C-alpha positions as CSV (number, residue, x, y, z in Angstrom):
1,X,-21.1,-41.1,-26.2
2,X,-21.6,-43.6,-23.4
3,X,-19.4,-46.7,-23.3
4,X,-20.1,-50.2,-22.1
5,X,-17.5,-52.6,-20.8
6,X,-18.1,-56.3,-20.1
7,X,-15.4,-57.7,-17.9
8,X,-15.4,-61.5,-18.3
9,X,-13.4,-63.9,-16.3
10,X,-12.3,-67.0,-18.3
11,X,-14.4,-70.1,-18.0
12,X,-13.3,-73.0,-15.7
13,X,-9.9,-74.4,-16.7
14,X,-8.3,-77.8,-16.5
15,X,-5.6,-78.8,-14.2
16,X,-5.5,-82.3,-15.7
17,X,-2.1,-82.1,-17.5
18,X,0.4,-81.0,-14.8
19,X,3.1,-80.6,-17.5
20,X,1.3,-77.5,-18.9
21,X,2.2,-74.1,-17.6
22,X,-0.5,-71.9,-16.0
23,X,-0.6,-69.9,-19.3
24,X,-1.2,-73.0,-21.4
25,X,-4.1,-74.5,-19.4
26,X,-7.2,-75.1,-21.5
27,X,-10.9,-75.2,-20.5
28,X,-12.2,-78.2,-18.7
29,X,-15.6,-79.9,-19.5
30,X,-17.5,-77.4,-17.4
31,X,-15.7,-74.5,-19.0
32,X,-16.4,-75.8,-22.5
33,X,-20.1,-75.9,-21.5
34,X,-20.3,-72.5,-19.6
35,X,-18.5,-70.3,-22.2
36,X,-21.0,-70.8,-25.1
37,X,-24.0,-70.8,-22.6
38,X,-22.9,-67.4,-21.1
39,X,-22.2,-66.0,-24.6
40,X,-25.8,-66.9,-25.7
41,X,-27.2,-65.4,-22.6
42,X,-25.3,-62.2,-23.1
43,X,-26.3,-62.0,-26.8
44,X,-30.0,-62.3,-25.7
45,X,-29.6,-59.0,-23.8
46,X,-29.3,-57.2,-27.1
47,X,-25.8,-55.8,-26.7
48,X,-23.6,-55.6,-29.8
49,X,-19.9,-55.6,-29.0
50,X,-17.6,-53.6,-31.2
51,X,-14.4,-55.2,-29.9
52,X,-13.3,-58.4,-28.1
53,X,-10.0,-58.3,-26.3
54,X,-8.4,-61.1,-24.3
55,X,-5.4,-62.3,-22.3
56,X,-3.1,-64.5,-24.3
57,X,-3.6,-67.4,-21.8
58,X,-5.2,-70.4,-23.4
59,X,-8.3,-70.5,-21.1
60,X,-9.0,-66.8,-21.7
61,X,-8.6,-67.1,-25.5
62,X,-10.9,-70.2,-25.7
63,X,-13.5,-68.4,-23.6
64,X,-13.2,-65.3,-25.8
65,X,-13.5,-67.4,-29.0
66,X,-16.9,-68.8,-27.8
67,X,-18.2,-65.3,-27.3
68,X,-16.8,-64.0,-30.6
69,X,-18.4,-66.9,-32.4
70,X,-21.8,-66.2,-30.8
71,X,-21.6,-62.5,-31.8
72,X,-20.2,-63.2,-35.3
73,X,-16.9,-61.3,-34.5
74,X,-13.9,-62.5,-36.4
75,X,-11.1,-60.6,-34.7
76,X,-10.0,-61.1,-31.1
77,X,-7.3,-58.7,-29.9
78,X,-4.9,-60.8,-27.8
79,X,-2.8,-58.9,-25.3
80,X,-0.1,-60.4,-23.1
81,X,-0.6,-57.6,-20.5
82,X,-4.1,-58.9,-19.7
83,X,-2.5,-62.0,-18.2
84,X,-2.1,-61.3,-14.5
85,X,-3.1,-57.7,-15.1
86,X,-3.6,-55.0,-12.5
87,X,-5.6,-51.8,-12.6
88,X,-2.9,-49.9,-14.5
89,X,-2.6,-52.7,-17.1
90,X,-6.4,-52.6,-17.7
91,X,-6.5,-48.8,-17.9
92,X,-3.6,-48.8,-20.4
93,X,-5.4,-51.4,-22.5
94,X,-8.6,-49.5,-22.6
95,X,-6.9,-46.2,-23.4
96,X,-5.7,-47.7,-26.7
97,X,-9.3,-47.9,-28.0
98,X,-11.1,-45.2,-29.9
99,X,-14.6,-43.8,-29.5
100,X,-15.7,-46.2,-32.3
101,X,-15.5,-49.0,-29.8
102,X,-18.5,-48.2,-27.7
103,X,-19.0,-51.7,-26.4
104,X,-16.0,-53.9,-25.4
105,X,-15.8,-57.5,-24.1
106,X,-12.6,-57.9,-22.1
107,X,-11.4,-61.4,-21.0
108,X,-8.9,-61.8,-18.2
109,X,-8.2,-63.4,-14.8
110,X,-8.6,-63.1,-11.1
111,X,-7.7,-61.5,-8.9
112,X,-7.0,-58.6,-11.3
113,X,-10.3,-58.6,-13.2
114,X,-12.3,-58.5,-9.9
115,X,-10.0,-55.8,-8.5
116,X,-10.4,-53.7,-11.7
117,X,-14.2,-54.0,-11.6
118,X,-14.3,-52.8,-8.1
119,X,-11.8,-50.0,-8.9
120,X,-13.7,-48.5,-11.8
121,X,-17.2,-48.6,-10.4
122,X,-16.8,-48.8,-6.6
123,X,-18.6,-52.1,-6.5
124,X,-17.9,-54.6,-3.7
125,X,-17.6,-57.8,-5.7
126,X,-15.7,-60.4,-3.6
127,X,-14.7,-62.5,-6.6
128,X,-16.0,-62.7,-10.2
129,X,-16.7,-66.4,-10.6
130,X,-15.3,-68.4,-13.6
131,X,-17.1,-67.2,-16.8
132,X,-18.7,-64.4,-14.8
133,X,-19.6,-61.2,-16.6
134,X,-19.6,-57.8,-15.0
135,X,-21.3,-55.0,-17.0
136,X,-19.9,-51.5,-16.3
137,X,-21.4,-48.5,-18.0
138,X,-19.5,-45.2,-18.5
139,X,-21.1,-41.9,-19.2
140,X,-17.9,-40.7,-20.8
141,X,-16.6,-39.5,-24.2
142,X,-13.8,-42.0,-24.6
143,X,-11.9,-44.9,-23.1
144,X,-9.0,-42.6,-22.1
145,X,-11.3,-41.0,-19.5
146,X,-11.9,-44.3,-17.7
147,X,-10.5,-44.2,-14.2
148,X,-11.3,-45.0,-10.6
149,X,-15.0,-44.6,-9.9
150,X,-15.9,-43.4,-13.4
151,X,-18.1,-46.5,-14.1
152,X,-21.6,-47.4,-13.1
153,X,-22.0,-51.0,-12.1
154,X,-24.9,-52.5,-14.1
155,X,-24.8,-56.3,-13.4
156,X,-22.9,-59.4,-12.5
157,X,-24.0,-62.7,-14.1
158,X,-22.3,-66.1,-13.9
159,X,-23.1,-69.8,-14.8
160,X,-24.4,-70.8,-11.4
161,X,-27.2,-68.3,-11.8
162,X,-28.5,-70.5,-14.6
163,X,-28.5,-74.1,-13.2
164,X,-31.2,-75.1,-15.7
165,X,-29.0,-74.4,-18.7
């Protein structure tokens, strides 16, 4: 039972209101454009996500909502541990899911999400750009088996690859 994980960095956030904490920052104009655009592009690939999980930070939640809306998914699992997560946090999060969740969209932040992508598939991604999507395939039987080097890097896509959109 192969598994597919799409690691998605939140879209571009706003620094306009300096009174907001880092956790509360919303998307800026570019982020509000890029999130639905990237969601549409991902949907065109034919993937069908079983689960959408996101950091509780506002910019990650708003990005996840655009993808969930595009795929017709009503529930987004919000997890505090995905805010400023490290490899162990990501592994712990994935291990909670069952084999019924064969395709997962996971929304989080740098540097953790880039570090995790490199950790699980041995990629050499310098930095996942905002609203960037890394597809990792696992020839495994369950999410508990995911660990260092168990994934196969499939692709990295991000908004600047699509300037015409």
